N, CA, C and O of each residue as an XYZ file, in Angstrom:
360
protein
N      12.043     38.531   -244.281
C      12.782     39.487   -245.113
C      12.214     40.549   -245.348
O      11.009     40.697   -245.140
N      13.206     41.741   -245.962
C      11.929     43.195   -245.885
C      11.330     42.947   -247.092
O      11.850     42.387   -248.057
N      10.669     43.205   -247.040
C       9.515     43.127   -248.173
C       9.364     44.248   -249.323
O       8.865     44.081   -250.436
N       9.959     45.530   -248.743
C      10.082     46.419   -249.477
C      11.456     46.093   -250.198
O      11.359     46.076   -251.425
N      13.019     45.768   -249.561
C      13.935     45.448   -250.591
C      13.625     44.302   -251.292
O      13.866     44.244   -252.497
N      13.025     43.207   -250.581
C      12.468     42.160   -251.920
C      11.845     42.552   -253.089
O      12.067     41.927   -254.126
N      11.006     43.614   -253.066
C      10.187     44.171   -254.027
C      11.328     45.371   -255.076
O      11.066     45.620   -256.253
N      12.211     45.801   -254.544
C      12.965     46.487   -255.058
C      14.110     45.688   -256.174
O      14.630     46.142   -257.194
N      14.268     44.185   -255.454
C      15.609     43.272   -256.182
C      14.537     43.131   -257.068
O      14.930     43.772   -258.043
N      13.316     42.650   -257.369
C      12.278     41.983   -258.430
C      12.128     42.636   -259.264
O      12.150     42.224   -260.424
N      11.820     44.529   -258.761
C      11.820     45.716   -259.740
C      12.850     45.614   -260.694
O      12.689     45.746   -261.907
N      14.265     45.298   -259.931
C      15.506     45.338   -260.697
C      15.960     44.643   -261.238
O      17.014     44.912   -261.813
N      15.343     43.317   -261.326
C      15.351     41.969   -262.086
C      14.386     42.231   -263.612
O      14.563     41.813   -264.756
N      13.728     42.779   -263.235
C      12.938     43.499   -264.913
C      13.119     44.666   -265.512
O      12.351     45.111   -266.365
N      14.367     45.356   -265.016
C      14.743     46.687   -265.160
C      16.040     46.524   -265.900
O      17.066     46.477   -265.221
N      16.118     46.440   -267.087
C      17.808     46.420   -267.757
C      18.345     47.906   -267.898
O      19.422     48.145   -268.443
N      17.480     48.939   -267.343
C      18.313     50.530   -267.555
C      18.811     50.474   -265.819
O      19.971     50.784   -265.546
N      17.882     50.075   -264.759
C      18.144     49.660   -263.372
C      19.266     49.169   -263.479
O      20.197     49.839   -263.033
N      19.564     47.829   -264.109
C      20.403     46.785   -264.149
C      21.816     47.161   -264.167
O      22.809     46.729   -263.581
N      21.533     48.449   -265.336
C      22.922     49.228   -265.536
C      23.537     50.084   -264.454
O      24.748     50.171   -264.250
N      22.416     50.819   -263.658
C      23.238     51.678   -262.854
C      23.927     51.049   -262.015
O      25.085     51.406   -261.799
N      23.126     49.511   -261.074
C      23.756     48.565   -260.366
C      25.460     48.064   -260.703
O      26.330     47.712   -259.905
N      25.501     48.177   -261.978
C      26.724     47.658   -262.385
C      27.419     48.867   -262.569
O      28.634     48.971   -262.397
N      26.610     49.865   -262.945
C      27.695     51.247   -263.019
C      28.213     51.664   -261.432
O      29.328     52.093   -261.138
N      27.228     51.443   -260.632
C      27.765     51.671   -258.918
C      28.736     50.317   -258.582
O      29.770     50.612   -257.983
N      28.588     49.177   -258.819
C      29.708     47.798   -258.465
C      30.714     47.974   -259.381
O      31.560     47.080   -259.365
N      30.877     48.854   -260.172
C      32.658     49.201   -261.164
C      32.904     50.302   -260.124
O      33.802     50.075   -259.312
N      32.238     51.460   -260.030
C      32.861     52.696   -259.610
C      33.637     52.551   -257.991
O      34.585     53.201   -257.551
N      32.911     51.549   -257.390
C      33.353     51.433   -256.035
C      34.001     50.174   -255.996
O      34.743     49.872   -255.061
N      33.764     49.402   -256.972
C      34.713     47.958   -256.859
C      33.937     46.978   -255.700
O      34.454     45.942   -255.281
N      32.894     47.375   -255.349
C      31.968     46.541   -254.636
C      30.451     46.955   -254.667
O      30.127     47.851   -255.446
N      29.164     46.152   -253.589
C      28.372     46.629   -253.278
C      27.759     48.050   -252.585
O      26.941     47.904   -251.677
N      27.968     48.807   -252.812
C      28.131     49.977   -251.473
C      26.388     50.302   -251.206
O      25.536     50.486   -252.074
N      26.284     50.300   -250.318
C      24.794     49.370   -249.889
C      24.658     51.136   -249.992
O      24.210     51.598   -251.041
N      24.947     51.814   -249.183
C      24.635     53.498   -249.698
C      23.913     53.951   -250.647
O      22.898     54.647   -250.659
N      24.719     53.355   -251.664
C      24.435     53.855   -253.131
C      23.317     53.459   -254.059
O      22.759     54.049   -254.984
N      23.089     51.634   -253.225
C      22.175     51.249   -253.520
C      21.106     51.408   -252.896
O      20.098     51.121   -253.542
N      20.901     51.899   -251.471
C      19.818     52.367   -251.226
C      19.603     53.730   -251.439
O      18.552     54.179   -250.983
N      20.185     54.321   -251.894
C      19.797     55.880   -252.563
C      19.117     55.469   -253.634
O      18.187     56.257   -253.805
N      19.118     54.524   -254.537
C      18.720     54.081   -255.974
C      17.575     53.411   -255.541
O      16.568     53.946   -256.006
N      17.338     52.448   -254.832
C      16.057     51.997   -253.764
C      15.065     53.239   -253.802
O      13.992     53.369   -254.392
N      15.602     53.899   -253.179
C      14.969     55.449   -252.559
C      14.267     55.739   -253.680
O      13.051     55.569   -253.770
N      15.097     56.250   -254.710
C      14.757     57.033   -255.637
C      13.865     56.267   -256.662
O      13.111     56.845   -257.445
N      13.979     55.253   -256.606
C      12.854     54.559   -257.684
C      11.681     54.201   -256.483
O      11.229     53.062   -256.600
N      11.296     54.755   -255.700
C      10.098     55.015   -254.737
C      10.143     53.490   -253.507
O       9.111     52.995   -253.054
N      11.319     53.070   -253.226
C      10.822     51.760   -252.166
C      11.531     52.103   -251.118
O      12.695     52.461   -251.301
N      11.052     52.072   -249.970
C      11.108     52.466   -248.356
C      12.197     51.891   -247.981
O      12.114     51.391   -246.859
N      13.275     51.765   -248.549
C      14.249     50.928   -247.480
C      15.880     51.756   -247.033
O      16.227     52.863   -247.444
N      16.581     50.963   -246.216
C      17.404     51.309   -245.364
C      18.726     50.978   -245.612
O      18.771     50.134   -246.508
N      19.888     51.304   -245.172
C      21.141     50.597   -245.649
C      21.410     49.323   -244.062
O      22.458     48.697   -243.905
N      20.501     49.254   -243.346
C      20.267     48.206   -242.637
C      19.528     47.227   -243.483
O      20.063     46.196   -243.891
N      18.054     47.620   -243.794
C      17.525     46.810   -244.447
C      17.947     45.770   -245.386
O      17.675     44.569   -245.386
N      19.080     46.864   -246.649
C      19.916     46.108   -247.094
C      20.664     45.315   -246.366
O      20.329     44.131   -246.342
N      21.484     45.605   -245.831
C      22.424     44.658   -244.830
C      21.649     43.117   -244.451
O      22.109     42.088   -244.948
N      20.712     43.082   -243.736
C      20.142     42.342   -243.511
C      19.683     41.402   -244.438
O      19.639     40.197   -244.189
N      19.177     42.143   -246.000
C      18.691     41.194   -247.113
C      19.527     40.605   -247.472
O      19.073     39.462   -247.540
N      20.821     40.583   -247.869
C      21.966     40.299   -248.293
C      22.383     38.970   -247.359
O      22.730     37.883   -247.820
N      22.259     39.342   -245.818
C      22.760     38.531   -245.032
C      21.690     37.104   -245.160
O      22.072     35.936   -245.221
N      20.458     37.530   -245.174
C      19.529     36.493   -245.460
C      19.455     35.321   -247.002
O      19.178     34.132   -247.164
N      19.773     36.191   -247.681
C      19.838     35.293   -249.244
C      21.412     34.844   -249.195
O      21.677     34.133   -250.164
N      22.285     35.019   -248.515
C      23.356     34.411   -248.727
C      23.131     33.218   -248.029
O      23.652     32.248   -248.579
N      22.390     32.925   -246.770
C      21.992     32.041   -246.421
C      21.148     31.117   -246.473
O      21.062     30.177   -245.683
N      20.412     31.349   -247.490
C      19.391     30.368   -247.779
C      19.575     29.697   -249.566
O      20.592     29.966   -250.204
N      18.417     28.812   -250.184
C      18.616     27.907   -251.446
C      18.131     28.648   -252.152
O      18.169     28.183   -253.291
N      17.347     30.254   -252.098
C      16.552     30.495   -252.934
C      17.489     30.828   -254.479
O      18.688     31.066   -254.331
N      16.975     30.833   -255.753
C      17.213     30.976   -256.412
C      17.676     32.278   -257.447
O      16.782     32.853   -258.067
N      19.046     32.700   -257.602
C      19.163     33.987   -257.872
C      19.103     34.611   -259.289
O      19.943     34.086   -260.019
N      18.512     35.383   -259.785
C      18.340     36.014   -261.218
C      19.466     35.688   -262.065
O      20.465     35.249   -261.496
N      19.487     35.821   -263.295
C      20.703     35.972   -264.062
C      21.503     36.893   -264.044
O      22.731     36.824   -263.999
N      20.698     37.987   -264.087
C      21.503     39.377   -263.345
C      22.124     39.119   -262.007
O      23.195     39.695   -261.817
N      21.630     38.316   -260.980
C      22.202     38.548   -260.038
C      23.354     37.611   -259.927
O      24.336     37.848   -259.225
N      23.177     36.398   -260.741
C      24.211     35.619   -260.787
C      25.463     35.863   -261.605
O      26.537     35.313   -261.357
N      25.266     36.704   -262.576
C      26.294     37.559   -263.314
C      27.090     38.214   -262.102
O      28.314     38.140   -261.995
N      26.272     38.850   -261.222
C      27.159     40.087   -260.343
C      27.728     39.435   -259.174
O      28.700     39.937   -258.610
N      27.232     38.426   -258.796
C      27.871     37.420   -257.960
C      29.470     36.667   -258.727
O      30.689     36.795   -258.612
N      28.545     35.916   -259.464
C      30.361     35.715   -260.659
C      31.233     36.212   -261.073
O      32.110     35.725   -261.787
N      31.064     37.879   -260.458
C      32.155     38.682   -261.044
C      32.784     38.733   -260.019
O      33.915     39.114   -260.319
N      32.686     38.530   -258.726
C      33.107     38.528   -257.746
C      33.195     40.202   -256.745
O      33.842     40.642   -255.795
N      32.347     40.576   -257.478
C      32.184     41.788   -256.527
C      32.146     42.082   -255.092
O      31.024     41.803   -254.671
N      32.820     42.477   -254.279
C      33.097     42.215   -252.868
C      31.617     43.528   -252.248
O      31.302     44.581   -252.801
N      30.969     42.861   -250.876
C      29.749     43.624   -250.740
C      30.461     44.728   -249.424
O      31.267     44.320   -248.588
N      30.003     46.000   -249.491
C      30.737     46.848   -248.620
C      29.445     46.998   -247.374
O      28.713     47.982   -247.267
N      29.412     46.123   -246.756
C      28.235     46.153   -245.795
C      28.605     47.396   -244.494
O      28.153     47.325   -243.350
N      29.377     48.323   -244.927
C      29.368     49.512   -243.968
C      30.231     49.070   -242.623
O      30.657     49.909   -241.829
N      30.449     47.514   -242.459
C      31.452     47.522   -241.268
C      32.542     46.627   -242.046
O      32.662     45.543   -241.476
N      33.198     46.727   -242.937
C      33.807     45.716   -243.804
C      33.663     45.594   -245.366
O      32.830     46.212   -246.028
N      34.450     44.845   -245.786
C      34.041     44.401   -247.258
C      33.942     43.007   -247.112
O      34.877     42.422   -246.565
N      32.727     42.225   -247.606
C      32.377     40.597   -247.770
C      32.697     40.629   -249.322
O      32.614     41.485   -250.203
N      33.144     39.161   -249.249
C      33.391     38.827   -250.624
C      32.532     37.779   -251.306
O      32.985     36.636   -251.241
N      31.260     37.957   -252.014
C      30.558     36.841   -252.263
C      31.519     35.720   -253.409
O      31.042     34.640   -253.759
């Protein structure tokens, strides 16, 4: 698992303003735009790439780790994930 992206995930889970920005990205694009997500992470000083985000999402989709309340809300909303090679529905 990419340590920088995992650190960004934890940072976002503790930051309501960042969560609002993530929600805005999803609402504006009707998906998890990984380019916008990566840009947001980089703005917050996390050194991540779109490929890191793709790998991270694939990893958390395939494991039994618990999601935060915020992450559960995002998944429950049924927002598709734009992974650059098509859209995947969670």
